[in-house]
ZAKE-862813 format. One line per 8 residues: number of its first residue (from 1); for each residue x negated, y, z negated of N, C-alpha, C. Coordinates in Angstrom, 2 decimals. Layout:
<pts>
NUM = X Y Z X Y Z X Y Z; ...
</pts>
This chain:
<pts>
1 = -10.14 -5.90 10.48 -10.23 -6.12 11.64 -8.92 -5.83 12.37; -7.58 -6.51 12.11 -6.40 -6.32 12.44 -6.15 -4.92 12.43; -6.01 -4.06 11.07 -5.62 -2.68 11.22 -6.41 -1.97 12.48; -7.77 -1.96 12.40 -8.33 -1.33 13.94 -7.94 -1.56 14.88; -7.71 -2.81 14.96 -7.29 -3.31 16.40 -5.52 -2.33 16.37; -5.16 -2.39 15.64 -3.17 -1.65 15.56 -3.52 0.14 15.61; -4.14 0.56 14.91 -4.09 1.73 15.11 -5.64 2.83 15.70; -6.59 1.70 16.52 -7.42 2.42 17.20 -8.16 3.28 16.48
9 = -8.71 2.80 15.13 -9.34 3.61 14.18 -10.07 2.56 12.98; -11.32 2.91 12.69 -11.94 1.86 11.67 -10.90 2.55 10.29; -11.48 1.78 9.54 -10.22 1.54 8.36 -10.62 3.11 7.41; -11.85 3.69 7.29 -11.99 4.81 6.20 -11.65 5.92 7.56; -11.58 5.77 8.48 -10.93 7.00 9.27 -9.63 7.45 9.38; -8.95 5.85 9.05 -7.39 5.68 8.92 -6.88 6.24 7.42; -7.89 5.90 6.49 -7.60 6.65 5.24 -7.77 8.24 5.53; -8.77 8.47 5.99 -8.90 9.94 6.01 -7.89 10.34 6.85
17 = -7.30 10.05 7.77 -6.00 10.20 8.16 -4.63 10.59 7.36; -4.63 9.44 6.78 -3.43 9.17 5.51 -3.58 10.40 4.58; -4.92 10.80 4.29 -5.03 11.60 3.32 -4.99 13.26 3.73; -4.76 13.16 5.35 -5.16 14.26 5.83 -3.85 14.61 6.57; -3.43 15.87 7.91 -2.35 15.97 7.88 -2.20 15.41 9.67; -3.01 14.29 9.94 -2.73 13.91 11.44 -2.65 12.19 11.21; -1.92 11.64 10.00 -1.84 10.42 10.04 -0.75 10.08 11.35; -0.66 8.67 11.75 0.25 8.05 12.80 1.31 7.33 11.95
25 = 2.11 6.99 12.27 2.98 6.00 12.04 2.95 4.96 11.97; 2.20 4.20 12.73 1.20 3.10 12.68 0.02 2.98 11.76; -0.65 4.04 11.77 -1.29 4.28 10.01 -0.66 3.42 9.09; 0.69 3.99 8.91 1.49 4.21 7.65 1.80 2.45 7.28; 2.63 2.16 8.36 2.98 0.94 8.81 2.41 -0.14 8.68; 1.05 -0.36 9.50 0.32 -1.33 9.85 -0.20 -1.60 8.47; -0.67 -0.46 7.47 -1.81 -0.36 6.71 -0.81 -1.18 5.52; 0.63 -1.20 5.67 1.52 -1.61 4.71 1.80 -2.91 4.89
33 = 1.88 -3.20 5.90 1.87 -4.85 6.37 0.60 -5.61 5.87; -0.45 -5.04 6.85 -1.54 -6.10 6.48 -1.91 -6.04 5.00; -1.30 -4.66 4.14 -1.53 -4.66 2.71 -0.72 -6.29 1.81; 0.40 -5.71 2.41 1.25 -7.27 1.88 1.07 -8.76 2.20; 0.62 -8.66 3.38 -0.12 -10.28 3.82 -1.66 -10.48 2.75; -1.96 -9.31 2.40 -3.53 -9.76 1.83 -2.58 -9.69 0.62; -1.71 -9.27 -0.15 -1.17 -9.61 -1.48 -0.46 -10.71 -1.54; -0.64 -11.70 -0.33 0.04 -13.05 -0.50 1.36 -13.43 0.44
41 = 2.06 -12.01 0.93 2.95 -12.49 1.86 2.30 -12.97 2.82; 3.78 -13.79 3.47 3.34 -14.49 5.18 3.85 -13.39 5.70; 3.39 -13.42 7.36 3.38 -12.35 8.37 4.98 -12.02 8.42; 5.93 -13.13 8.21 7.50 -12.85 8.63 7.57 -11.91 7.11; 7.58 -12.43 6.01 8.15 -11.61 4.68 7.58 -10.29 4.67; 5.98 -9.92 5.42 5.56 -8.53 5.24 6.13 -7.89 6.46; 6.61 -8.17 7.62 7.26 -7.40 8.23 8.70 -7.63 8.25; 9.28 -8.29 7.49 10.84 -7.74 7.09 11.17 -6.87 5.66
49 = 9.88 -6.78 5.00 9.83 -5.90 3.94 9.59 -4.40 4.41; 8.76 -4.67 5.45 8.27 -2.91 6.26 9.50 -2.59 6.87; 10.39 -3.55 7.42 11.88 -3.27 8.26 12.62 -2.45 7.15; 12.29 -2.75 5.87 13.48 -2.64 5.10 12.81 -0.94 4.34; 11.90 -0.98 4.21 11.46 -0.16 2.80 10.68 0.56 3.49; 9.80 0.71 4.66 9.19 1.56 5.53 10.28 2.02 6.56; 10.54 1.29 7.56 11.26 1.81 8.45 12.63 2.37 8.62; 13.25 1.82 7.42 14.53 2.38 6.91 14.63 3.65 5.81
57 = 13.44 3.93 5.44 13.58 4.91 4.54 12.39 6.24 5.22; 12.76 7.45 4.44 11.75 8.54 5.29 10.18 7.96 4.91; 9.83 8.49 6.06 8.08 8.13 6.44 7.50 8.56 5.19; 7.66 9.82 4.61 6.58 10.19 3.69 6.88 9.40 2.32; 7.56 9.17 2.31 7.62 7.84 0.79 6.44 7.14 0.69; 6.53 6.35 1.99 5.47 5.45 1.98 3.74 5.68 2.02; 3.67 6.98 2.83 2.29 7.69 2.74 1.45 7.35 1.58; 1.94 7.68 0.48 0.84 7.56 -1.01 0.70 6.13 -0.68
65 = 2.01 5.02 -0.77 1.42 3.56 -0.68 0.26 3.39 0.11; 0.70 3.65 1.50 -0.58 3.28 2.40 -1.88 3.65 1.93; -1.93 4.82 1.53 -3.38 5.40 1.14 -3.77 4.68 -0.41; -2.89 4.14 -1.00 -3.55 3.35 -2.39 -3.68 1.84 -1.77; -2.99 1.25 -1.04 -3.35 0.13 -0.35 -4.91 -0.01 0.48; -4.63 0.87 1.10 -6.16 1.15 1.83 -7.23 1.20 1.57; -7.38 2.41 0.50 -8.39 2.56 -0.58 -8.49 1.36 -1.44; -7.77 0.73 -2.06 -8.12 -0.75 -2.69 -8.84 -1.77 -1.77
73 = -7.78 -1.97 -0.66 -8.77 -2.69 0.29 -10.54 -2.60 0.51; -10.56 -1.18 0.70 -11.71 -0.80 0.97 -12.88 -1.00 -0.22; -12.19 -1.05 -1.77 -12.89 -1.08 -2.45 -13.00 -2.50 -3.01; -12.47 -3.57 -2.79 -12.25 -5.31 -2.81 -13.47 -5.85 -2.02; -14.15 -6.73 -2.72 -15.11 -7.59 -1.91 -14.31 -8.12 -0.69; -14.81 -8.57 0.32 -14.25 -9.28 1.37 -14.08 -10.71 1.50; -14.57 -11.49 0.16 -14.57 -12.69 0.19 -13.03 -13.25 -0.83; -12.70 -12.19 -1.24 -11.29 -12.78 -1.90 -10.14 -13.36 -1.23
81 = -9.58 -14.37 -1.52 -8.60 -15.17 -0.73 -7.47 -14.14 -1.29; -6.35 -14.01 0.25 -5.43 -13.10 -0.20 -4.20 -13.57 -1.65; -3.77 -12.37 -1.97 -3.08 -12.55 -3.39 -3.88 -12.46 -4.96; -5.38 -12.19 -4.19 -6.35 -12.18 -5.41 -6.66 -11.04 -5.54; -6.36 -9.65 -5.28 -6.96 -8.79 -5.71 -6.45 -7.94 -6.88; -7.89 -7.88 -7.51 -7.31 -7.14 -8.89 -8.14 -6.17 -9.56; -7.52 -5.27 -9.98 -7.70 -3.89 -10.38 -8.71 -3.37 -11.19; -9.26 -2.65 -10.90 -10.36 -1.92 -11.34 -10.54 -2.04 -12.77
89 = -11.49 -2.33 -13.59 -11.65 -2.30 -15.23 -10.82 -3.62 -15.90; -10.46 -4.33 -15.12 -9.62 -5.41 -15.68 -10.74 -6.89 -15.94; -12.30 -6.56 -15.56 -12.92 -7.57 -15.84 -12.36 -8.81 -14.78; -12.28 -8.41 -13.64 -11.85 -9.75 -12.87 -10.57 -10.37 -13.01; -9.94 -10.19 -14.19 -8.48 -10.34 -14.09 -7.48 -9.94 -13.66; -6.32 -10.49 -12.84 -5.39 -9.40 -12.07 -4.52 -8.93 -13.36; -4.24 -8.09 -13.48 -2.92 -7.27 -14.30 -1.98 -8.41 -14.55; -1.00 -8.44 -16.03 -0.34 -9.12 -16.21 0.83 -8.52 -15.48
97 = 1.43 -9.86 -15.01 2.97 -9.11 -14.12 3.90 -8.37 -14.73; 4.34 -7.54 -14.03 5.71 -6.75 -14.58 6.61 -7.79 -14.88; 7.56 -7.16 -15.87 8.80 -8.45 -16.12 10.04 -7.41 -15.52; 9.58 -5.97 -15.73 10.82 -5.71 -15.33 10.62 -4.07 -14.83; 11.73 -3.21 -13.96 10.95 -2.03 -13.47 11.85 -1.24 -14.18; 11.06 -0.11 -14.76 11.87 0.98 -15.46 13.00 1.56 -14.60; 14.15 1.84 -15.60 15.34 2.18 -14.53 14.77 3.70 -14.03; 15.72 3.97 -13.31 15.86 5.20 -12.34 17.00 5.63 -12.62
105 = 16.85 7.36 -13.18 17.56 7.91 -13.95 18.49 8.82 -12.47; 17.35 8.96 -11.72 17.69 10.25 -10.21 17.91 11.37 -10.69; 17.05 11.84 -11.86 17.01 13.20 -12.50 15.11 13.50 -12.42; 15.26 14.37 -12.44 13.71 14.99 -12.80 13.37 15.17 -14.04; 12.39 14.82 -14.79 11.86 14.60 -16.35 12.02 16.20 -16.55; 12.25 16.30 -17.87 12.09 17.76 -18.43 10.86 18.06 -18.99; 10.13 19.01 -19.02 9.19 19.36 -19.92 9.65 19.20 -21.45; 8.26 18.72 -22.62 9.10 18.71 -23.64 8.88 19.81 -24.09
113 = 9.41 20.27 -25.07 9.52 21.77 -25.96 9.80 22.80 -25.01; 10.77 22.17 -24.16 11.26 23.77 -23.25 12.65 23.89 -23.60
</pts>
């Protein structure tokens, strides 16, 4: 409901805007902020992360993140407590936590056999 208040649109309308060409900055920012809160971050933590990784980066980088967050939120039951979103197909168990991020090489992958 907070996303609806902040964006003046229902969640499906926001998702459609995010997939179209008429999204708004608030659609992206608020979806990510609220997704972080739904994932277990406190509101101040979520706001700090959005300031660092959304506001200080090219906005187009965050659009796919907002799309994924909102799609996942719409697909999950409403009665799950914060931090308990589960990936589809895991039998109700959250996926194991990642222990490390893959290294960023800064270069584009090459096609094999080329």
